[in-house]
Structure formats: C-alpha cells, structure tokens
C-alpha positions in Angstrom: 123.7 147.8 109.0 125.8 151.0 108.5 126.3 152.5 105.0 129.9 153.8 104.5 131.0 157.0 102.8 132.4 155.7 99.5 133.2 158.9 97.4 133.6 162.7 97.8 132.9 165.4 95.3 134.1 169.0 95.1 133.0 171.8 92.7 135.6 173.5 90.5 135.8 176.5 88.3 138.8 175.2 86.3 139.1 171.4 86.5 142.6 171.3 85.1 143.9 173.9 87.6 142.2 172.0 90.4 143.5 168.7 89.2 147.1 170.1 89.0 146.8 171.6 92.5 145.8 168.3 94.1 148.4 166.4 92.1 151.2 168.7 93.2 150.0 169.1 96.8 148.8 165.5 97.6 149.9 163.2 94.7 146.3 162.6 93.6 145.7 161.3 90.1 142.9 162.7 87.8 141.1 161.3 84.8 139.1 164.0 82.9 135.9 162.7 81.4 134.4 164.2 78.3 131.3 166.3 77.6 129.1 163.2 77.5 129.9 162.9 81.3 129.6 166.6 82.0 133.4 167.2 82.0 133.5 165.3 85.3 137.0 164.5 86.7 137.5 161.2 88.5 140.0 161.6 91.3 142.1 158.8 92.7 143.5 159.5 96.2 144.5 155.9 97.0 145.8 152.9 95.2 143.0 150.8 93.7 142.4 147.2 92.7 141.0 145.7 89.5 137.5 146.7 90.6 138.6 150.3 90.9 138.0 150.4 94.7 140.8 151.4 97.2 143.0 148.6 98.3 143.4 150.0 101.8 140.5 149.9 104.2 138.9 153.2 105.1 140.1 155.1 102.0 137.9 156.7 99.4 138.3 158.4 96.0 136.3 161.2 94.5 135.7 163.6 91.8 135.5 167.2 90.7 132.5 168.7 88.9 132.0 172.0 87.1 130.7 174.6 89.6 127.3 175.9 88.4 126.8 178.5 91.2 128.3 179.8 94.4 126.0 177.7 96.6 127.8 174.5 95.8 130.2 172.9 98.3 132.1 169.7 98.8 129.9 166.7 99.4 130.1 163.1 100.3 128.5 160.0 98.6 127.2 157.2 100.8 127.2 153.6 99.4 123.9 151.7 99.7 122.8 148.3 98.7 119.3 149.3 97.6 118.9 152.9 96.5 115.1 152.9 96.5 115.0 151.6 100.1 117.6 154.1 101.1 115.6 156.9 99.5 112.6 155.9 101.5 114.7 155.9 104.7 116.0 159.4 103.9 112.5 160.7 103.5 111.2 158.9 106.6 114.1 160.4 108.6 113.1 164.0 107.5 115.4 164.4 104.5 114.4 165.4 101.0 115.4 163.7 97.7 116.6 166.5 95.4 118.6 164.8 92.6 118.1 162.9 89.5 117.6 164.0 85.9 114.1 162.7 86.2 113.2 164.3 89.6 112.9 161.8 92.4 114.5 159.0 90.3 118.1 157.9 90.5 120.4 158.5 87.6 122.1 155.4 86.1 125.8 156.2 85.6 127.1 153.6 83.2 129.6 151.3 84.8 129.2 153.0 88.2 125.7 152.5 89.5 122.5 154.3 90.5 123.1 157.8 92.0 120.8 160.4 93.6 121.3 163.5 95.7 119.4 164.4 98.9 119.2 167.2 101.4 119.6 166.2 105.1 117.6 167.8 107.9 120.3 170.5 108.3 120.3 171.5 104.6 123.5 169.7 103.6 123.8 168.3 100.1 124.6 164.6 100.2 124.4 161.8 97.7 123.9 158.0 97.6 125.2 155.4 95.2 124.1 151.9 94.6 127.2 150.5 92.9 126.8 148.4 89.7 129.4 145.9 91.1 128.7 144.9 94.7 131.6 143.3 96.5 
C-alpha cells in the first residue's frame, strides 16, 4: 500500500503578507487560526467537500506556520492509516522521529488527527498524519 502526500506546510515571517501573496498570485484561500493553534494558517488551494478534503483527485491543501529559525523549509505531510506502525517503518528504513510535544509521541490535533515529524535518510523534514476521519 502506498501512502499519499495529503498536505504541505511552509514557514512564514508574516502570515498575513504570505496569505495575501498566495491569494493574489494563485487564488488560494486562508484561514488564520488563533494563538491556541500557534497562529497557524490553513490554506485551501482546491475546492473541498463537506469533509474538508479536495474534491478533485490528486490535489492537496496546506498551511503556513510561524518561522522559528532560518533552517526551516517547506515540507510535505504524508497520510497514514496507523501512525505508530508508520513511525516504526520510518525508523526501520533509517529515518528518525523528531516531532511531537512529548518527544517520540504524535501530537493530537483536535478535529484533524495524529501528527508527527520525522527526518528522512537525507536530512529532509517530513511529517505524517493519521486523519481523525478516515475515508
């Protein structure tokens, strides 16, 4: 079974400026979340259905997060059915789990799912998400 890319993330210094840019340049819509969600910005790049997933196959949406340092770069999020099994596969393949507020444990994002970051064998920052609502 293949696990698809389901989300992208990009760091920003000024989330309003970045949201305005992508709205003007590409027609993307943004929803700015509050401090309880780290001022995260949910970005819609494609029309979505009632379950908030893109209606057209092969499309993904994403988000902007506040840049904490100059080492941050755009990343992708891979959808998985069982995040703990996927974490084991990442480690068995030579990757390193690096995310989670409680180191080594996925974060539970309310209404979204379980989320954790990892580093692949080439040093790339990638993340995994076990959605709350499976299709």
